[in-house]
C-alpha positions in Angstrom: 0.0 0.0 0.0 1.2 3.5 -0.9 0.7 6.4 1.4 1.5 10.1 0.7 2.3 12.4 3.6 3.0 16.1 3.5 6.3 17.3 5.0 5.4 19.4 8.1 8.6 19.6 10.2 12.4 19.8 10.0 12.9 16.1 10.6 10.6 15.2 7.7 12.3 17.9 5.5 15.7 16.3 6.1 14.2 12.9 5.2 12.9 14.6 2.0 16.4 15.9 1.2 18.3 12.8 2.0 16.0 10.2 0.3 18.1 10.3 -3.0 21.2 9.3 -0.9 19.4 6.0 -0.3 18.0 5.7 -3.8 21.4 6.3 -5.5 23.8 4.9 -2.9 25.2 2.4 -5.4 25.3 4.7 -8.4 28.6 5.5 -9.9 27.2 8.5 -11.7 24.9 10.3 -9.2 26.6 13.4 -7.7 25.0 14.2 -4.4 24.0 17.8 -3.6 25.1 19.5 -0.3 22.5 18.6 2.3 22.6 21.9 4.1 22.3 23.7 0.8 19.2 21.8 -0.2 17.6 22.3 3.2 18.1 26.1 2.9 16.8 26.1 -0.6 13.5 24.5 0.5 13.2 26.5 3.8 10.6 29.2 3.5 12.4 31.2 6.2 15.8 31.1 4.4 15.1 31.2 0.6 13.8 34.6 -0.6 12.1 33.0 -3.6 9.2 32.5 -1.3 8.4 36.2 -1.6 6.8 35.3 -4.9 6.4 31.5 -4.7 4.9 28.8 -2.5 5.7 25.1 -2.2 4.5 21.9 -0.6 6.7 18.8 -0.1 5.4 15.3 -0.1 6.9 11.9 0.8 5.6 8.6 -0.6 5.7 5.5 1.7 5.4 1.9 0.6 5.4 -0.9 3.1 6.4 1.7 5.8 9.5 2.9 4.0 10.1 6.1 2.0 9.7 5.3 -1.7 9.5 8.7 -3.3 9.4 12.5 -2.9 8.0 15.5 -4.8 7.9 19.3 -4.4 4.8 21.1 -5.7 5.5 24.8 -6.6 3.6 27.8 -7.7 5.7 30.7 -8.9 3.3 33.7 -8.7 5.5 35.9 -10.9 5.1 33.3 -13.6 1.4 32.8 -13.1 0.2 36.4 -12.5 2.8 38.6 -14.4 3.8 36.4 -17.2 0.5 34.7 -17.6 1.6 31.0 -17.5 -1.1 29.1 -15.7 1.4 26.5 -14.6 1.9 24.4 -11.4 5.5 23.4 -11.2 6.9 20.2 -9.6 10.5 19.3 -8.8 12.7 17.3 -6.5 11.0 14.3 -8.0 12.6 11.0 -7.0 11.1 7.6 -6.6 11.7 3.9 -6.7 10.9 2.0 -10.0 7.2 1.7 -9.2 4.7 3.4 -11.5 2.1 3.5 -8.7 4.4 5.5 -6.5 5.1 8.0 -9.2 1.3 8.2 -10.0 0.5 8.9 -6.3 3.1 11.6 -6.0 1.9 13.4 -9.1 -1.7 13.3 -7.9 -0.6 15.9 -5.3 0.5 18.1 -8.2 -2.8 17.8 -10.0 -4.8 18.5 -6.8 -2.9 21.7 -5.9 -2.9 22.9 -9.5 -6.6 22.5 -9.9 -7.3 24.1 -6.5 -5.5 27.2 -7.8 -7.2 27.2 -11.2 -4.0 26.4 -13.1 -4.1 24.9 -16.5 -1.1 22.5 -16.7 1.7 20.9 -14.7 5.3 20.9 -15.7 8.4 19.5 -14.2 10.8 18.6 -12.9 11.9 22.2 -12.4 12.9 24.4 -9.5 11.4 27.7 -8.3 12.8 29.7 -11.3 14.8 29.2 -14.5 18.0 29.6 -12.5 17.7 26.2 -10.9 17.9 22.5 -11.9 15.4 21.3 -14.5 14.5 18.3 -16.6 14.5 14.5 -16.3 17.6 12.9 -17.8 16.9 11.1 -21.0 20.4 10.6 -22.3 23.8 10.3 -20.5 23.0 7.8 -17.8 26.7 6.8 -17.8 27.9 10.4 -17.1 28.3 12.2 -13.8 25.9 15.1 -13.4 27.3 18.5 -12.7 26.7 20.6 -9.6 23.8 22.3 -11.2 22.0 19.4 -12.8 20.0 16.4 -11.6 20.8 12.7 -12.3 18.0 10.2 -12.9 17.5 6.5 -13.5 16.2 5.7 -17.0 12.8 4.7 -15.6 11.8 8.2 -14.6 11.1 9.3 -18.2 9.3 6.1 -18.9 7.0 6.6 -16.0 6.1 10.1 -17.2 5.2 8.9 -20.6 3.2 6.0 -19.2 1.2 8.5 -17.2 0.3 10.6 -20.2 2.9 13.4 -19.9 4.5 14.9 -23.0 7.9 16.5 -23.4 7.7 20.3 -23.0 11.3 21.7 -22.9 14.4 19.8 -23.9 18.0 20.7 -23.0 21.2 19.3 -24.5 24.7 19.3 -23.0 28.0 19.0 -24.8 31.5 17.8 -23.9 34.2 19.9 -25.6 37.8 19.0 -26.3 40.2 21.8 -25.6 43.2 22.1 -28.0 46.7 22.7 -26.9 46.9 26.1 -28.6 44.3 28.8 -29.4 42.9 28.7 -32.9 44.5 31.3 -35.1 41.1 32.5 -36.4 39.8 33.0 -32.8 42.8 35.1 -32.0 42.4 37.2 -35.1 38.7 37.7 -34.8 39.0 38.5 -31.1 41.6 41.2 -31.9 39.3 42.7 -34.7 36.2 42.8 -32.4 38.1 44.4 -29.5 39.5 47.1 -31.7 36.3 47.7 -33.7 34.1 48.2 -30.6 36.8 49.4 -28.2 36.2 46.5 -25.8 38.3 45.7 -22.8 38.6 42.5 -20.8 38.3 42.8 -17.0 40.5 40.3 -15.1 40.0 39.5 -11.4 42.6 38.5 -8.9 40.4 38.3 -5.8 36.8 37.2 -5.3 35.8 40.5 -3.7 36.7 42.3 -7.0 33.9 40.3 -8.7 31.1 41.5 -6.4 30.5 44.9 -7.9 29.7 43.2 -11.3 27.3 40.5 -10.1 24.1 42.5 -10.3 24.9 43.7 -13.8 25.7 40.1 -14.8 22.2 39.0 -13.8 20.7 42.0 -15.7 22.5 40.8 -18.8 21.2 37.2 -18.2 17.7 38.6 -18.1 18.3 40.4 -21.4 20.0 37.4 -23.0 17.4 34.8 -22.3 14.1 36.7 -22.0 12.8 35.2 -25.3 13.3 31.6 -24.3 10.3 29.5 -23.3 11.4 28.8 -19.7 12.2 32.4 -18.9 11.2 34.0 -15.6 12.9 37.2 -14.7 15.5 36.9 -11.9 14.5 39.2 -9.0 17.1 41.3 -7.0 16.5 39.3 -3.8 17.2 36.1 -5.8 20.4 37.6 -7.1 21.5 38.3 -3.5 20.7 34.8 -2.6 22.6 33.2 -5.5 25.6 35.4 -4.7 25.8 33.9 -1.2 24.9 30.4 -2.4 27.6 30.0 -5.1 30.2 32.6 -4.2 32.3 30.1 -2.3 32.7 27.9 -5.4 33.8 30.7 -7.7 37.5 31.1 -8.6 38.3 34.6 -9.9 40.5 33.2 -12.7 37.5 31.5 -14.3 35.3 34.7 -14.6 35.5 36.7 -17.8 33.9 40.2 -18.0 34.0 42.5 -21.0 33.3 46.2 -20.9 32.8 48.9 -23.6 34.6 52.2 -24.0 32.3 53.8 -21.4 33.1 51.1 -18.9 29.6 49.4 -19.2 29.6 45.6 -18.8 28.4 44.1 -22.1 29.3 40.4 -21.7 30.5 37.9 -19.2 31.1 34.2 -18.8 31.3 32.0 -15.7 33.2 28.8 -15.8 34.1 26.6 -12.9 36.4 23.7 -12.4 34.3 20.5 -12.4 33.1 19.8 -8.8 31.4 16.5 -9.7 34.1 14.2 -8.3 34.7 16.4 -5.3 31.0 16.4 -4.4 30.9 12.6 -4.7 33.7 12.4 -2.2 32.0 15.0 0.1 28.8 12.9 0.0 26.6 15.8 0.9 28.7 17.4 3.7 31.3 20.1 3.7 32.6 19.0 7.1 35.0 17.5 8.0 36.6 16.8 4.6 34.1 18.1 2.0 35.8 21.5 1.9 39.1 19.9 1.3 37.8 18.0 -1.8 36.2 21.3 -3.1 39.5 23.2 -2.7 41.5 20.5 -4.3 39.1 20.5 -7.3 39.7 24.3 -7.6 43.5 23.9 -7.6 44.0 20.8 -9.7 41.6 19.7 -12.3 41.6 18.6 -15.9 37.9 19.2 -16.4 35.8 22.4 -16.2 32.1 23.3 -16.7 30.6 26.3 -18.5 27.9 27.7 -16.2 26.7 31.0 -17.5 27.3 33.2 -20.5 25.5 36.6 -21.0 25.8 39.1 -23.8 24.0 42.4 -24.1 21.6 42.1 -27.1 23.3 45.2 -28.7 26.4 43.1 -29.0 25.0 39.7 -29.9 26.1 38.4 -33.3 29.1 40.8 -33.3 31.8 38.3 -32.4 32.1 39.1 -28.7 32.2 35.3 -28.0 35.6 35.2 -29.8 37.0 37.3 -27.0 35.5 35.1 -24.3 36.8 32.0 -26.0 40.3 33.4 -26.4 40.4 34.3 -22.7 38.9 31.0 -21.6 41.3 28.9 -23.7 44.3 30.8 -22.3 43.0 29.9 -18.9 42.3 26.2 -19.8 45.7 25.7 -21.3 47.4 27.3 -18.2 45.4 25.2 -15.8 45.7 21.9 -17.7 42.0 21.8 -18.5 41.4 19.2 -21.3 37.6 18.8 -21.3 34.8 21.3 -20.7 31.1 20.5 -20.2 28.5 23.0 -21.3 25.6 24.1 -19.2 22.2 22.6 -20.3 21.0 24.6 -23.4 17.5 24.5 -24.8 17.6 22.4 -27.9 16.1 25.2 -30.0 18.9 27.6 -28.8 21.0 26.9 -31.9 22.8 30.2 -31.6 24.5 29.0 -28.4 25.2 25.6 -29.8 27.0 27.1 -32.7 29.5 28.7 -30.3 31.1 25.3 -29.7 31.5 24.1 -33.3 35.3 24.5 -33.3 35.8 22.4 -30.2 34.7 19.0 -31.4 31.4 19.1 -29.4 29.9 15.7 -28.5 26.3 15.8 -27.2 26.6 13.5 -24.2 23.5 14.4 -22.2 19.9 15.3 -22.8 17.1 16.1 -20.4 13.4 17.3 -20.7 10.7 18.6 -18.6 7.3 16.9 -19.0 3.9 18.5 -19.2 0.3 17.4 -18.7 -2.9 19.4 -19.0 -5.1 19.6 -15.9 
């Protein structure tokens, strides 16, 4: 018999967060999140996203044991200001039992209909800045710090229950050559001189802080036409600053300004933390921080996380400057492979950026939708 109970206290919330540690304890590819980070993200008192969102968390029990979990989310910015009558669901994990999945999703339908919403979509987070999509390709690859890993049966369950794919993201693995392509260097030089652009280099983390708000403004401008877009609010920017700042290495940030000193483009790359997070197994203490620091210092793999370009400069070759800067860094640091952030499959402009780096599409993930 399957029983669904709503999370109502801190003990149950911790059970909610740690359930995947049981589900994936024997997986070579699942990269665990940081437990305290997950708890803060889901805590209405600590995550400012709850200024414009609400969420309910549910655990599924089968034969007295936890067999699944789900978060049901309403983003009021999305519903009321953008006009998407959608109930979101995320943090979906379950054993390979279609009845467990069905019972969890019934909670989504109930809340969605009670709020006069028209469809459900997931798995997603509270906004477009968080993890999204069920893995449908790349089951023998480690997930990154900002993506979910799933067993193959997740997508099969969704299809069996009448869901259809809504948004699909692809991820690529790039090979970094030993030297910068001559055409990249030439084009970078031409673009810098034509538009009088300058690269800002950082030596210390604190030097990055004055630019963070403008980076997010550029993100909003860069992606506001994509189907999953929800504008990032200032209080969310402040929250993300605090959440991810400890992972950022100043060498891996590239910012470009125009002749007036205005930020017109940036990229955020990080050393790959997947192996380090596996070793940390959800905890920074006592040794988790050591593994994170080691990954920052010595690593042959990196991950592209964010790239933003002012619309005024899109299509003008600014990416050549970013790639030249990044490859100088990769060669200096011994980085041989770079993974891209998930990119919407229809975002061909971004995918074309990687064409010179022998891109291999090694992962794919989708959100699933059902009408209510």
